C-alpha positions in Angstrom: -21.8 -56.6 29.3 -23.6 -53.9 31.2 -26.0 -53.2 28.3 -26.9 -56.9 28.0 -27.7 -57.1 31.7 -29.8 -54.0 31.5 -31.8 -55.1 28.5 -32.5 -58.5 30.1 -34.4 -57.0 32.9 -38.1 -57.6 32.9 -40.1 -54.9 31.2 -42.9 -53.3 33.2 -46.4 -54.3 32.0 -49.0 -51.5 31.4 -50.9 -52.7 34.4 -47.8 -52.4 36.7 -46.9 -49.0 35.3 -50.3 -47.4 35.5 -51.2 -48.8 38.9 -47.8 -47.7 40.3 -48.2 -44.2 39.0 -51.8 -44.0 40.2 -51.4 -45.5 43.7 -48.5 -43.2 44.6 -50.2 -40.0 43.6 -53.4 -41.2 45.2 -51.6 -41.6 48.5 -49.8 -38.3 48.1 -52.9 -36.3 47.3 -54.9 -38.1 50.0 -52.3 -36.9 52.5 -52.3 -33.4 51.1 -56.1 -33.1 51.1 -56.7 -34.3 54.6 -54.4 -31.5 55.7 -56.3 -29.0 53.5 -59.7 -30.2 55.0 -58.3 -30.1 58.5 -56.8 -26.6 57.9 -60.4 -25.3 57.4 -62.4 -27.5 59.9 -59.9 -28.4 62.7 -56.7 -26.5 63.0 -58.1 -23.0 63.5 -59.6 -24.2 66.8 -57.0 -26.6 68.0 -53.7 -25.0 66.8 -54.5 -21.3 66.2 -57.1 -20.4 68.9 -58.0 -16.7 68.9 -61.0 -14.6 69.8 -61.6 -13.9 66.1 -62.6 -17.1 64.1 -61.6 -15.3 60.8 -58.1 -14.6 62.1 -57.7 -18.2 63.2 -58.8 -19.5 59.8 -56.3 -17.1 58.0 -53.5 -18.3 60.3 -54.3 -21.9 59.6 -54.5 -21.3 55.8 -51.1 -19.7 56.0 -49.6 -23.0 57.2 -51.4 -24.6 54.3 -49.3 -22.5 52.0 -46.0 -23.6 53.6 -46.0 -26.9 51.7 -46.0 -25.0 48.4 -42.9 -23.0 49.5 -41.3 -26.4 50.3 -42.3 -28.0 47.0 -39.5 -26.4 44.8 -36.9 -27.6 47.4 -38.3 -31.1 47.1 -38.4 -30.8 43.3 -34.8 -29.7 43.1 -33.7 -32.4 45.6 -35.6 -35.4 44.3 -35.3 -34.1 40.7 -31.5 -34.1 41.0 -31.4 -37.8 42.1 -34.3 -38.8 39.8 -32.3 -37.5 36.7 -29.1 -39.0 37.9 -29.9 -42.4 39.5 -33.3 -43.1 38.3 -37.1 -42.5 38.7 -37.9 -45.6 40.8 -35.7 -45.2 43.8 -36.3 -41.5 44.0 -40.1 -42.1 44.0 -39.8 -44.5 46.9 -38.0 -41.9 49.1 -40.4 -39.1 48.1 -43.5 -41.2 49.1 -41.8 -42.1 52.4 -41.1 -38.5 53.2 -44.7 -37.4 52.5 -46.2 -40.4 54.5 -44.0 -39.9 57.6 -44.8 -36.2 57.8 -48.5 -36.9 57.5 -48.4 -39.6 60.2 -46.7 -37.3 62.7 -49.4 -34.6 62.2 -51.9 -37.2 63.5 -50.1 -37.5 66.8 -49.3 -33.8 67.4 -50.5 -32.3 70.7 -52.8 -29.3 70.4 -52.1 -25.7 71.4 -53.8 -26.2 74.7 -51.4 -29.0 75.6 -48.0 -27.5 74.5 -48.7 -23.9 73.6 -46.8 -22.2 70.7 -44.8 -25.4 70.0 -48.0 -27.0 68.6 -48.4 -24.7 65.5 -44.6 -24.6 65.0 -44.5 -28.4 64.8 -47.5 -28.4 62.6 -45.8 -26.0 60.2 -42.7 -28.2 60.2 -44.7 -31.3 59.3 -46.4 -29.3 56.6 -43.0 -28.4 55.2 -42.1 -32.1 55.1 -45.3 -32.8 53.2 -44.3 -30.2 50.6 -40.8 -31.7 50.3 -42.3 -35.1 49.5 -44.9 -33.9 47.1 -42.3 -31.8 45.3 -40.6 -35.0 44.3 -43.6 -37.2 43.9 -45.7 -35.6 41.2 -42.9 -35.2 38.5 -41.6 -38.7 39.1 -45.1 -40.3 38.9 -45.8 -38.6 35.7 -42.5 -39.7 34.2 -43.1 -43.2 35.3 -46.2 -43.3 33.2 -45.1 -41.1 30.2 -41.7 -42.7 29.8 -43.3 -46.2 29.7 -46.0 -45.2 27.3 -46.2 -46.6 23.7 -46.0 -44.0 20.9 -49.0 -41.8 20.6 -50.4 -42.9 24.0 -48.4 -40.6 26.2 -51.4 -38.4 27.1 -53.5 -41.5 28.0 -50.7 -43.0 30.2 -49.9 -39.6 31.6 -53.5 -39.1 32.9 -53.2 -42.0 35.4 -51.1 -40.1 38.0 -53.5 -37.2 37.5 -56.4 -39.5 38.5 -54.7 -39.7 41.9 -56.0 -36.2 42.6 -59.8 -36.8 42.5 -59.4 -40.3 44.0 -57.3 -39.0 46.9 -59.9 -36.2 47.5 -62.8 -38.6 47.3 -61.1 -40.8 49.9 -60.2 -37.9 52.2 -63.5 -36.1 51.8 -65.4 -39.4 52.3 -63.5 -40.1 55.5 -64.2 -36.7 57.0 -67.8 -36.9 56.0 -68.1 -40.3 57.6 -66.4 -39.1 60.8 -68.7 -36.1 60.9 -71.8 -38.4 60.7 -70.7 -41.0 63.3 -68.9 -38.8 65.8 -70.1 -35.9 67.9 -68.4 -32.5 67.6 -66.5 -33.2 70.8 -65.3 -36.6 69.6 -64.4 -35.2 66.2 -62.2 -32.5 67.6 -60.8 -34.6 70.4 -59.6 -37.6 68.4 -61.6 -38.1 65.2 -59.7 -35.7 63.0 -56.5 -37.6 63.7 -57.7 -40.9 62.3 -57.3 -40.0 58.5 -53.7 -38.9 59.2 -52.9 -42.1 61.1 -54.7 -44.3 58.5 -52.5 -42.8 55.7 -49.7 -45.1 56.9 -51.5 -48.1 55.5 -51.8 -46.4 52.1 -48.2 -45.4 52.1 -47.1 -49.0 52.8 -49.2 -50.1 49.8 -47.7 -47.5 47.6 -44.2 -48.4 48.6 -44.8 -52.1 47.9 -46.1 -51.3 44.4 -43.3 -48.9 43.7 -40.6 -51.5 44.7 -42.0 -54.1 42.3 -41.4 -52.1 39.1 -38.2 -51.6 37.1 -36.7 -48.3 35.8 -38.3 -46.6 32.8 -36.9 -47.6 29.4 -36.5 -44.0 28.3 -34.3 -43.1 31.3 -32.4 -46.4 31.0 -31.6 -45.8 27.4 -30.5 -42.2 28.2 -28.0 -43.2 30.8 -26.6 -46.0 28.6 -26.0 -43.5 25.8 -25.0 -40.4 27.8 -23.4 -39.6 31.2 -26.0 -38.2 33.6 -26.1 -34.4 33.8 -23.8 -33.2 36.6 -26.3 -30.7 38.2 -29.7 -31.0 36.5 -31.0 -27.9 38.2 -28.2 -25.8 36.8 -28.8 -27.3 33.3 -32.5 -26.5 33.5 -31.9 -22.8 34.3 -29.0 -22.5 31.8 -30.4 -24.3 28.8 -34.2 -24.7 29.4 -35.1 -21.5 31.1 -37.9 -20.5 28.7 -39.4 -24.0 28.8 -39.3 -23.6 32.6 -41.1 -20.3 32.5 -43.7 -21.5 29.9 -44.3 -24.7 31.9 -44.8 -22.7 35.1 -47.3 -20.4 33.4 -49.2 -23.4 31.9 -49.8 -24.8 35.4 -50.8 -21.7 37.2 -54.6 -21.5 36.6 -55.0 -25.2 37.3 -53.7 -24.6 40.8 -55.8 -21.5 41.4 -59.0 -23.2 40.1 -58.5 -26.3 42.2 -57.7 -24.6 45.5 -60.6 -22.2 45.0 -62.9 -25.1 44.4 -61.7 -27.1 47.4 -60.0 -25.2 50.3 -61.5 -21.7 49.8 -65.0 -23.0 48.8 -65.2 -25.2 51.9 -64.0 -22.4 54.1 -66.3 -19.8 52.7 -69.3 -22.1 52.3 -69.2 -23.3 56.0 -68.6 -19.8 57.4 -70.0 -16.9 55.4 -72.7 -19.0 53.6 -73.5 -21.1 56.7 -73.5 -24.6 55.1 -73.0 -27.4 57.5 -69.7 -29.3 57.2 -71.4 -32.4 56.0 -73.6 -30.7 53.4 -70.7 -28.9 51.8 -68.5 -32.0 51.8 -71.2 -33.8 49.8 -71.4 -30.9 47.3 -67.6 -31.2 46.9 -67.7 -34.9 46.5 -70.3 -34.6 43.7 -68.0 -32.2 41.9 -65.1 -34.6 42.4 -66.9 -37.3 40.4 -67.0 -34.9 37.5 -63.4 -34.1 38.0 -62.5 -37.8 37.8 -64.7 -38.3 34.7 -63.3 -35.5 32.6 -59.6 -36.4 33.1 -59.7 -39.4 30.7 -61.9 -37.5 28.3 -59.4 -34.7 28.1 -56.4 -37.1 27.8 -58.0 -38.8 24.8 -58.7 -35.5 23.1 -55.1 -34.4 23.8 -53.7 -37.4 21.8 -54.9 -35.4 18.8 -53.2 -32.3 20.0 -52.1 -30.9 23.3 -52.4 -27.2 22.7 -55.9 -27.0 21.3 -57.4 -28.8 24.3 -55.4 -26.7 26.8 -56.1 -23.4 25.1 -59.8 -24.1 24.8 -60.2 -25.1 28.4 -58.2 -22.2 29.7 -60.5 -19.7 27.9 -63.4 -21.6 29.4 -61.9 -21.2 32.9 -61.5 -17.4 32.3 -65.2 -17.2 31.5 -66.1 -19.4 34.4 -64.5 -16.9 36.7 -67.1 -14.3 35.7 -70.0 -16.5 36.9 -68.4 -18.1 39.9 -69.8 -15.6 42.4 -73.4 -15.6 41.2 -73.5 -19.4 41.2 -71.9 -19.7 44.6 -74.4 -17.3 46.1 -77.5 -18.9 44.6 -78.2 -21.5 47.2 -77.4 -25.2 47.4 -78.4 -25.8 43.7 -76.2 -22.9 42.6 -73.2 -24.0 44.7 -73.5 -27.5 43.4 -73.6 -26.2 39.8 -70.5 -24.1 40.5 -68.7 -27.1 41.9 -69.6 -29.4 39.1 -68.7 -26.9 36.4 -65.5 -25.8 38.1 -64.2 -29.3 38.7 -65.2 -30.5 35.3 -63.0 -27.7 33.8 -60.4 -28.8 36.3 -60.4 -32.3 35.0 -60.1 -31.1 31.4 -57.1 -28.9 32.1 -55.4 -31.3 34.6 -55.8 -34.5 32.5 -53.1 -33.6 29.9 -51.1 -31.3 32.1 -48.5 -33.8 33.3 -47.8 -35.0 29.8 -47.6 -31.4 28.4 -45.1 -30.2 31.0 -42.9 -33.3 30.9 -42.7 -33.2 27.1 -41.1 -29.7 27.3 -37.8 -31.1 28.7 -35.1 -33.5 27.6 -34.8 -36.9 29.4 -31.6 -35.9 31.2 -33.4 -33.0 33.1 -37.0 -34.0 32.7 -37.6 -35.0 36.3 -36.1 -31.7 37.6 -37.5 -29.4 34.9 -41.1 -30.7 35.1 -41.1 -30.8 38.9 -39.7 -27.3 39.3 -42.2 -25.9 36.8 -45.1 -27.6 38.6 -44.0 -26.7 42.1 -43.2 -23.1 41.2 -46.7 -22.8 39.8 -47.9 -24.2 43.1 -46.3 -21.2 44.9 -47.8 -18.7 42.5 -51.1 -20.3 41.9 -52.0 -22.4 45.0 -50.1 -21.4 48.1 -51.8 -18.0 48.3 -55.0 -18.9 46.6 -57.1 -19.8 49.7 -55.7 -16.9 51.7 -55.9 -14.3 48.9 -59.5 -15.4 47.9 -60.6 -15.2 51.5 -59.2 -11.7 51.8 -60.7 -10.6 48.5 -64.1 -12.0 49.4 -64.0 -10.3 52.9 -62.9 -6.9 51.6 -64.1 -6.6 48.0 -66.8 -9.2 47.6 -67.1 -12.7 46.2 -67.0 -11.4 42.6 -63.3 -10.5 43.0 -62.5 -14.2 43.7 -63.8 -14.9 40.2 -61.8 -12.1 38.7 -58.7 -13.5 40.4 -59.4 -16.9 38.7 -59.9 -15.2 35.3 -56.6 -13.3 35.7 -54.7 -16.5 36.4 -56.3 -18.1 33.3 -54.8 -15.3 31.2 -51.3 -16.0 32.5 -51.8 -19.7 31.6 -53.0 -18.7 28.1 -49.7 -16.8 27.7 -47.7 -19.8 28.7 -49.6 -22.0 26.2 -48.9 -19.5 23.4 -45.1 -19.8 24.3 -44.9 -23.6 23.8 -45.0 -25.8 20.6 -47.2 -28.8 19.9 -45.4 -31.8 21.4 -47.7 -34.8 20.6 -45.4 -36.1 17.9 -42.1 -35.2 19.5 -39.8 -38.0 20.6 -38.9 -38.2 24.3 
């Protein structure tokens, strides 16, 4: 009787699935990026005021990394329930957690108003953002991949990945608009808060879309045939440890590349290289268009084979690290070329990434396994990237930032050599 009731439920249409997976990650990444932008442009002055601007920036970037430390906790928490009670309900809670934390940042008093409590509350909200994102990404990818027809998993799996450039374009566009229409005093007094407050509207849209879909057929079939895994996290470490290690390594250079191209580049470009805030945001937005365009291209190529695409782009990223510094230092044209090339490579590696990592794990632990791999890579590849790159550039020169990227690409190449081709594997 239970089986008949389950199979009589309406099936999600492709449009529902792809929009639900896209809108959620767009909201999540919009929230995440407005923090990243504010961590460079706003928080050093309002939450970490010191006599040395470089010290203030480093302190602000340290809070940026807190979310990556929280991500594995969110992955374990939401992964546990996502693998036991379903993807849909878990995704709703993950999105709510991220949205609430972001909204609260928008109403926080500054250091001048409440002293040391201001950066402490900011760090707490940042931790909440990380918890939410730790559960969002893996579930959104599974929502797409587990609803995909055979031999279209990479194409479906690229839709939540598109949330990254779309979220950045929205956040960067808003900050650029605010920079144009507000004076510096207005921007630092109230303007920076508007994107954080406006995120509430996007969260409500995302929640509405998520609540209209049904559970993925792959998960539904799994729980009809087998009891849910008691503790998915324990099962991942006990039975899927090598897949976890490989999946983590596969994600590392993607994180390093992206946060060098966004947070570090914005910080270094507007400080050491003396670009105006508006000029450099425009350069980044141009690069983001290439990021968005190369994601579907890479996904289509990955339908023919995941590993060849990922190995080829990882080698290209290692080589890009060697030319990063000369391009970045070659004026506006060189900086734009660096951003376009770097974010094009980012799109090629990021497009198939969600599908590749999710295919490494069985359905019963897929939410937990893929989320933990992704979030652990975030700690190793992203949480320290802006801070480490800034330190390297200040003490050893910009070329060492490129070497740092190349080294991360070698780690990812090792992970890719550890995994099998999964394009024809059944979920």
